[in-house]
Legacy VTK file of the C-alpha trace (Angstrom):
# vtk DataFile Version 3.0
C-alpha trace
ASCII
DATASET POLYDATA
POINTS 511 float
6.224 0.848 21.472
4.825 -1.435 18.826
1.803 -0.434 16.890
-0.796 -2.737 14.839
-1.954 -0.562 11.733
-4.599 -1.603 9.775
-5.329 -0.532 6.179
-6.482 -1.239 2.686
-3.459 0.004 0.524
0.201 0.402 1.145
0.669 2.128 -2.019
-1.303 4.771 -4.341
-2.495 2.339 -6.635
-5.929 1.040 -5.188
-6.650 4.631 -3.286
-4.821 7.009 -4.035
-3.822 9.506 -1.195
-5.154 6.755 1.640
-2.220 4.080 0.337
0.251 7.345 -0.022
-0.571 8.223 3.904
-0.807 4.797 5.376
2.754 4.059 3.443
4.402 7.351 4.400
3.201 7.426 8.076
3.931 3.802 8.516
7.856 3.832 6.746
8.112 7.311 8.906
7.367 5.997 12.109
9.495 2.543 11.465
12.951 4.595 10.705
12.573 7.364 13.335
15.570 7.542 15.901
15.241 6.623 19.485
13.383 7.273 21.666
10.927 7.707 18.900
11.705 4.471 17.214
8.164 2.530 16.754
7.598 -1.121 15.260
4.450 -1.041 12.682
2.690 -3.987 12.261
0.455 -3.373 9.023
-2.206 -5.808 8.473
-3.249 -5.535 4.664
-5.848 -7.800 2.578
-3.001 -8.753 0.064
-0.008 -7.443 -1.301
0.381 -6.553 -4.608
4.108 -6.296 -4.912
4.678 -2.458 -5.353
4.522 -1.684 -1.286
8.680 -0.700 -1.279
10.036 -4.618 -0.305
13.604 -2.944 0.222
12.236 -1.187 3.526
9.439 -3.863 4.261
9.650 -7.650 5.822
6.910 -9.185 4.161
5.255 -11.952 6.373
2.453 -14.423 4.780
0.067 -15.534 7.327
-0.981 -18.317 5.634
-3.251 -19.816 8.922
-4.674 -15.952 9.180
-8.243 -17.035 9.826
-8.001 -20.536 12.023
-8.974 -19.312 16.019
-10.616 -21.019 18.308
-13.942 -19.605 18.601
-14.228 -19.609 14.485
-13.868 -23.307 13.512
-12.566 -22.699 10.139
-9.420 -23.422 8.490
-7.301 -20.824 6.608
-8.295 -20.029 3.019
-5.981 -20.740 0.468
-4.842 -17.902 -1.019
-5.899 -17.034 -4.455
-2.202 -16.701 -5.417
-1.772 -20.246 -4.563
0.644 -19.797 -2.173
0.985 -23.340 -0.746
0.168 -23.137 3.050
2.200 -26.370 3.382
5.341 -25.050 2.211
5.115 -21.760 4.394
4.232 -24.319 7.072
7.508 -26.032 6.167
9.663 -23.005 6.242
8.305 -22.222 9.361
8.888 -25.176 11.379
12.607 -24.898 9.914
13.235 -21.939 10.712
11.887 -22.304 14.546
13.821 -25.460 14.617
17.128 -23.680 13.822
16.121 -20.827 15.947
16.230 -23.460 18.908
19.857 -25.108 17.912
21.364 -22.091 18.083
19.671 -20.866 21.276
20.631 -24.161 22.860
24.533 -23.603 22.045
24.661 -19.687 22.439
22.605 -19.947 25.478
19.806 -17.497 26.803
18.777 -14.910 24.172
19.475 -10.948 24.959
17.108 -9.026 26.516
14.333 -7.842 23.928
14.897 -4.354 21.601
13.166 -3.018 18.773
14.497 -4.070 15.613
16.563 -1.633 13.261
14.839 0.582 10.747
14.903 -1.871 7.536
12.879 -4.141 9.567
10.599 -2.309 11.849
7.405 -2.302 9.393
6.122 -5.716 8.781
2.637 -5.871 6.563
1.258 -9.139 7.296
-1.334 -10.009 4.686
-4.783 -11.966 4.794
-6.529 -13.527 1.918
-9.464 -10.887 1.224
-10.750 -9.491 -2.321
-11.618 -6.041 -0.278
-10.605 -2.982 -1.807
-11.067 0.527 -1.052
-14.515 2.234 -2.373
-16.085 -1.111 -2.826
-19.712 -0.830 -3.673
-21.900 -3.842 -2.941
-22.632 -4.061 -6.359
-18.575 -3.947 -7.433
-17.967 -6.613 -4.702
-20.384 -9.029 -5.477
-18.807 -8.969 -8.961
-15.036 -9.341 -7.793
-16.315 -12.600 -5.660
-17.790 -13.981 -8.697
-14.694 -13.437 -10.897
-12.282 -14.494 -8.108
-14.394 -17.722 -7.532
-14.006 -18.745 -11.440
-10.687 -17.845 -11.480
-10.237 -20.824 -8.399
-12.081 -23.563 -10.093
-10.747 -23.060 -13.502
-6.946 -23.430 -11.144
-5.134 -27.025 -10.880
-5.741 -28.251 -7.718
-3.291 -27.693 -5.415
-1.260 -30.658 -3.907
-2.787 -30.226 -0.353
-6.025 -28.347 -0.760
-7.645 -26.688 2.365
-11.106 -27.788 3.160
-13.558 -25.001 4.629
-16.353 -26.226 6.981
-19.880 -25.053 6.503
-19.168 -21.809 8.818
-20.094 -18.763 7.204
-21.652 -15.587 8.187
-25.672 -15.070 8.887
-27.144 -14.791 5.241
-29.379 -11.727 6.771
-30.179 -8.498 5.175
-28.389 -5.517 5.928
-29.158 -3.238 8.435
-28.585 0.251 9.671
-26.623 -1.128 12.653
-24.850 -4.379 11.791
-24.186 -6.532 14.933
-20.004 -6.625 14.612
-19.371 -9.225 17.401
-21.909 -11.952 16.967
-20.898 -14.943 15.880
-21.414 -17.236 12.961
-23.184 -20.052 12.722
-23.753 -22.901 10.559
-26.501 -22.753 7.826
-28.011 -24.676 4.698
-26.125 -23.298 1.389
-28.444 -21.541 -1.015
-29.136 -22.689 -4.395
-26.381 -21.002 -6.012
-28.359 -19.930 -9.127
-29.960 -17.738 -7.342
-27.021 -16.626 -5.435
-23.917 -14.738 -7.348
-21.508 -15.432 -4.750
-21.727 -19.376 -4.396
-22.258 -20.402 -1.015
-19.916 -22.496 1.055
-21.106 -26.042 1.664
-18.904 -28.816 3.480
-15.850 -29.927 1.534
-15.638 -27.215 -0.752
-12.414 -26.226 -1.719
-13.281 -22.660 -2.416
-11.880 -19.384 0.078
-14.737 -18.519 2.220
-15.636 -14.824 1.127
-18.602 -13.660 2.599
-21.650 -13.123 0.251
-22.108 -9.815 0.999
-19.669 -6.487 1.161
-20.431 -6.255 5.016
-20.319 -10.151 5.435
-17.047 -9.973 3.775
-15.873 -7.139 6.218
-16.955 -8.987 9.366
-15.168 -12.016 8.040
-12.161 -9.982 7.793
-12.476 -8.779 11.309
-12.449 -12.165 12.375
-9.433 -13.012 10.644
-7.566 -10.067 11.687
-8.384 -11.306 15.212
-7.049 -14.565 15.052
-3.774 -12.887 13.371
-3.310 -10.513 16.099
-3.860 -13.023 18.836
-0.350 -14.005 18.117
1.106 -10.771 17.663
2.010 -8.369 20.950
1.550 -4.783 20.432
0.512 -1.549 22.372
-1.850 0.629 20.236
-4.495 -0.169 17.640
-4.732 2.223 14.834
-7.245 1.547 11.913
-7.363 3.229 8.967
-11.143 4.017 7.359
-14.492 2.341 7.555
-13.592 -1.234 6.272
-11.104 -1.805 9.179
-13.302 -0.572 12.034
-15.259 -3.462 13.024
-11.812 -5.532 12.746
-10.352 -2.582 15.363
-13.625 -3.207 17.371
-13.256 -6.773 18.099
-9.519 -6.064 18.853
-10.350 -3.656 21.264
-13.021 -5.658 22.847
-10.545 -8.568 23.110
-7.257 -6.832 23.874
-8.312 -3.772 26.117
-5.958 -2.059 24.156
-6.272 1.503 23.001
-7.882 2.365 19.698
-7.159 5.169 17.294
-9.729 5.935 14.152
-8.171 7.617 11.297
-10.906 9.217 8.821
-8.981 9.844 5.591
-12.428 10.485 4.281
-15.815 9.449 5.904
-19.053 8.131 4.283
-20.520 11.892 4.373
-17.453 13.424 2.205
-17.170 9.950 -0.368
-21.529 10.048 -1.612
-22.575 13.045 0.118
-26.357 12.608 0.114
-26.068 9.119 -1.508
-24.041 8.165 2.274
-25.147 4.342 2.761
-26.235 4.032 6.225
-25.335 0.993 6.836
-21.167 2.358 6.342
-22.090 5.214 8.497
-23.690 3.160 11.502
-20.163 1.364 11.293
-18.398 4.596 11.448
-20.394 5.932 14.332
-19.645 2.814 16.054
-16.092 3.153 15.723
-16.213 7.216 16.374
-18.002 6.024 19.889
-15.754 3.180 20.793
-12.386 4.990 20.145
-10.318 6.789 22.658
-8.654 9.409 19.459
-9.972 9.976 16.219
-7.780 11.088 13.796
-8.734 13.296 10.595
-6.588 14.775 7.803
-7.073 18.416 8.019
-9.473 20.863 10.115
-12.390 20.773 6.834
-12.654 16.758 7.530
-13.014 17.823 11.351
-15.669 20.049 10.624
-17.119 17.615 8.057
-16.985 14.420 10.864
-18.682 16.684 13.448
-22.007 18.289 11.416
-22.708 14.509 9.966
-21.961 12.245 12.934
-21.695 12.184 16.966
-18.343 12.666 17.915
-16.847 13.957 21.294
-14.519 17.078 20.700
-11.711 15.794 22.833
-11.009 12.527 20.919
-10.760 14.794 17.848
-6.786 15.446 16.902
-5.867 16.796 12.875
-2.690 15.135 11.854
-2.270 16.543 8.234
-1.088 14.488 5.158
2.335 15.660 3.769
4.091 13.869 0.462
7.628 11.551 0.017
9.511 12.860 -3.423
8.400 11.481 -6.336
11.290 9.417 -8.303
13.065 11.244 -10.613
11.747 12.856 -13.869
14.824 13.535 -15.702
15.733 16.003 -17.790
13.356 18.793 -17.512
10.977 18.950 -21.189
11.453 22.428 -23.207
7.882 23.119 -22.708
5.828 24.546 -25.898
4.256 27.887 -24.563
2.284 27.191 -27.669
0.811 24.109 -26.441
0.414 23.805 -22.651
-0.202 21.065 -20.599
-3.170 21.011 -17.821
-3.344 17.678 -15.898
-5.294 16.156 -13.740
-4.107 13.208 -11.491
-6.490 11.111 -9.227
-9.256 8.654 -8.727
-11.962 8.629 -11.335
-14.935 8.741 -8.779
-17.421 10.819 -8.128
-15.552 12.229 -5.426
-12.937 13.166 -7.429
-14.815 15.138 -9.762
-13.233 14.485 -12.784
-16.011 15.374 -14.972
-15.764 18.958 -14.219
-12.039 18.782 -15.016
-13.331 17.898 -18.647
-16.086 20.512 -18.845
-13.374 22.703 -17.769
-11.551 21.482 -20.535
-13.432 22.201 -23.072
-14.132 25.950 -22.217
-10.684 26.412 -21.859
-10.163 24.429 -25.342
-12.521 27.114 -26.731
-10.311 30.198 -26.134
-6.924 28.388 -26.115
-7.455 25.551 -29.370
-3.716 24.358 -28.699
-3.834 23.461 -25.211
-3.482 20.308 -24.389
-5.003 17.982 -21.322
-3.909 14.911 -19.643
-6.317 13.386 -17.562
-4.044 10.828 -14.920
-5.880 7.556 -12.642
-8.101 4.710 -13.160
-11.417 4.123 -11.465
-14.930 3.183 -11.962
-15.878 6.250 -14.282
-13.771 5.796 -16.693
-15.997 4.839 -19.465
-18.581 7.361 -18.690
-15.788 10.067 -19.247
-14.436 8.721 -22.414
-18.664 9.423 -23.478
-18.358 12.802 -22.058
-14.591 13.544 -23.565
-16.455 13.084 -27.350
-19.714 14.676 -25.977
-17.507 17.549 -25.557
-15.613 16.853 -28.731
-12.082 17.134 -26.844
-10.931 14.566 -29.543
-6.953 14.914 -29.455
-6.835 17.600 -26.808
-7.392 14.707 -24.124
-5.395 12.012 -23.477
-6.473 9.275 -20.992
-3.120 7.663 -19.449
-4.601 5.226 -16.729
-3.216 4.549 -13.724
0.883 5.493 -13.617
3.423 5.924 -11.106
7.130 6.283 -9.857
9.346 8.114 -12.662
6.133 8.010 -14.864
4.453 9.952 -12.774
6.912 12.512 -12.100
7.289 13.164 -15.607
3.897 13.679 -16.221
3.883 16.204 -13.224
6.896 17.640 -14.357
5.330 18.233 -18.510
2.566 19.777 -17.370
2.344 24.024 -17.233
-1.076 23.786 -14.706
-2.174 21.116 -12.413
-5.796 20.818 -11.209
-7.130 18.930 -8.698
-11.036 19.142 -8.948
-12.669 17.573 -5.979
-16.047 17.632 -5.107
-14.861 17.081 -1.378
-11.653 17.017 -1.212
-10.094 15.908 3.028
-6.530 16.790 1.854
-5.084 16.074 -1.908
-1.372 15.025 -1.638
-1.454 15.258 -5.398
-1.020 18.884 -4.789
1.576 18.934 -3.053
3.691 16.400 -5.519
2.912 19.049 -8.079
4.021 21.696 -6.495
7.242 19.714 -4.825
7.823 19.606 -9.377
7.055 23.209 -9.604
3.680 23.286 -11.291
1.491 25.376 -10.036
-1.624 24.357 -9.331
-5.448 25.052 -8.588
-7.532 23.408 -5.959
-11.029 23.594 -4.805
-11.442 26.717 -1.850
-12.344 23.534 0.772
-9.744 21.454 0.201
-7.844 20.370 3.258
-4.235 20.901 1.818
-5.120 24.468 1.831
-4.141 24.722 5.488
-0.583 23.692 4.863
-0.039 25.770 1.387
-1.229 29.240 0.249
0.710 28.906 -3.139
-2.519 27.710 -4.757
-5.256 29.269 -6.811
-8.759 28.487 -5.479
-11.957 27.531 -6.964
-15.584 26.727 -5.677
-16.101 22.664 -6.034
-18.033 22.247 -8.954
-17.682 25.679 -10.278
-16.735 24.790 -13.711
-16.734 28.051 -15.536
-15.051 29.420 -12.123
-12.135 26.746 -12.421
-11.838 27.310 -16.494
-11.210 30.558 -15.571
-8.173 30.159 -13.164
-6.788 27.831 -16.110
-6.776 30.379 -18.458
-5.490 33.314 -16.054
-2.620 30.871 -15.364
-2.015 30.147 -19.182
-2.007 33.515 -20.276
-0.172 34.859 -17.506
3.262 32.986 -17.157
4.540 35.407 -14.379
1.865 34.208 -12.331
2.827 31.217 -13.004
6.521 31.306 -12.325
5.216 32.974 -8.995
3.125 30.555 -7.646
5.954 27.570 -8.983
8.859 28.929 -6.891
6.567 29.892 -3.787
5.783 26.083 -3.636
8.708 24.447 -3.725
9.361 26.905 -0.967
6.409 25.768 1.023
6.532 22.016 0.037
10.507 21.595 1.502
8.949 21.190 5.190
6.173 18.802 4.296
7.622 15.462 4.788
6.073 11.947 6.543
8.721 12.950 9.388
6.515 15.733 10.699
3.078 14.001 11.012
4.965 10.706 12.231
5.874 12.768 14.970
2.453 13.669 15.771
1.000 10.461 15.634
3.771 9.241 18.080
3.002 11.860 20.453
-0.645 10.785 20.064
0.590 6.884 20.824
2.452 8.124 23.958
-0.506 9.753 25.451
-2.519 6.728 24.794
0.064 4.027 25.542
2.203 5.658 27.798
5.944 6.760 26.769
9.011 4.582 26.184
10.498 3.751 29.794
LINES 1 512
511 0 1 2 3 4 5 6 7 8 9 10 11 12 13 14 15 16 17 18 19 20 21 22 23 24 25 26 27 28 29 30 31 32 33 34 35 36 37 38 39 40 41 42 43 44 45 46 47 48 49 50 51 52 53 54 55 56 57 58 59 60 61 62 63 64 65 66 67 68 69 70 71 72 73 74 75 76 77 78 79 80 81 82 83 84 85 86 87 88 89 90 91 92 93 94 95 96 97 98 99 100 101 102 103 104 105 106 107 108 109 110 111 112 113 114 115 116 117 118 119 120 121 122 123 124 125 126 127 128 129 130 131 132 133 134 135 136 137 138 139 140 141 142 143 144 145 146 147 148 149 150 151 152 153 154 155 156 157 158 159 160 161 162 163 164 165 166 167 168 169 170 171 172 173 174 175 176 177 178 179 180 181 182 183 184 185 186 187 188 189 190 191 192 193 194 195 196 197 198 199 200 201 202 203 204 205 206 207 208 209 210 211 212 213 214 215 216 217 218 219 220 221 222 223 224 225 226 227 228 229 230 231 232 233 234 235 236 237 238 239 240 241 242 243 244 245 246 247 248 249 250 251 252 253 254 255 256 257 258 259 260 261 262 263 264 265 266 267 268 269 270 271 272 273 274 275 276 277 278 279 280 281 282 283 284 285 286 287 288 289 290 291 292 293 294 295 296 297 298 299 300 301 302 303 304 305 306 307 308 309 310 311 312 313 314 315 316 317 318 319 320 321 322 323 324 325 326 327 328 329 330 331 332 333 334 335 336 337 338 339 340 341 342 343 344 345 346 347 348 349 350 351 352 353 354 355 356 357 358 359 360 361 362 363 364 365 366 367 368 369 370 371 372 373 374 375 376 377 378 379 380 381 382 383 384 385 386 387 388 389 390 391 392 393 394 395 396 397 398 399 400 401 402 403 404 405 406 407 408 409 410 411 412 413 414 415 416 417 418 419 420 421 422 423 424 425 426 427 428 429 430 431 432 433 434 435 436 437 438 439 440 441 442 443 444 445 446 447 448 449 450 451 452 453 454 455 456 457 458 459 460 461 462 463 464 465 466 467 468 469 470 471 472 473 474 475 476 477 478 479 480 481 482 483 484 485 486 487 488 489 490 491 492 493 494 495 496 497 498 499 500 501 502 503 504 505 506 507 508 509 510
């Protein structure tokens, strides 16, 4: 069984739980023993170097965007990977394989690769990132193109033809399958993303977020034409247009995986064009995966989806790197921890407002806000307004042993999300013996019971729960021990087995 997965992150660096889920599921599928062994081809916009390369064979597709129906040469990677050198390496490897085949005779029957090679990461040059807004995308592409202009010329520059997506305004139902057309280059001074004129040596990024999503979809289609696979598995909305094109061209069964939907991410501010893409994927997919029953209910409430297509595959967690010797905690200066993206969906402002109320009752309490995101400047200003001062520490993004140590040093962990489809960070905290407080509606409450719950957005209620844990060490100890027992069985192997059963249901079990 070979699965083509489309995702935007393969680590928690960019997208938190989504990256962890993609990494955990793909690795668990790849290392499964026969007859459940599964080869996973994971397509990413780009790699960052923290994708666990000891278990992953990286493959850079320098010609990913060349396709017969789109007369476009491959964009040069922003990281300045030399396409000529890549081609030379590929040709040399092919010549060596041909020589060996001539000496050794016909090759043996094909078999699945060993687990260490069963997961390949295919990368395509794209500036897309999880949770981008159209405004953020415009700024990101502008910065990337400025870097390309300042970079020294490559020995063999790649010429891009003037084939670009149509410069049409975004509509509620974008045409996912339309072909690009040649258009006149608009005035660069009126557009933050320079247009693609003939012979311009810049990557052909889309001029809007949706145009880039479509461009990426065509690149994925070109790349996938050189791969064989049995199932298409797409994670979250920006991969759905690519998945729809692949399904149309290959006829392979399609699974769409909602780690969160637009209604959960943005609530009443949900964008109509994103919802249209999500609805198109729901209509076309053979199976729709949600990370919790709560998330499935939200999907049914806000979209038209056939109940028979829905499957709930709960997330899990991977043990964190060793936290080292346990710190002797100061009962007089307890630490309350938040870990997550600094975004509206995660409601870190609720954590800070609750922290101010806790600090008024426990002046020696300390608070740690771990993570990065677009709300960082606003949260710094809010912290000053709430006079949290030295009681609060911003760590930025952390991972590995530093993340494990941060969890282990905490006395209480808080997941403050306004909408939380699951909440992997709560499992990580429990696995290190840290009692946790989560929203009542969080999906993680479907797999663990040993957590305190509060109503999303209820600052007073959250503060009361924190104070209760700080003032009752016996309760903290009881929750910590119960949490450790519960999370021992919640590893990625379990959802991976459920996922493989869904693959077999659609593509047929191994013969």
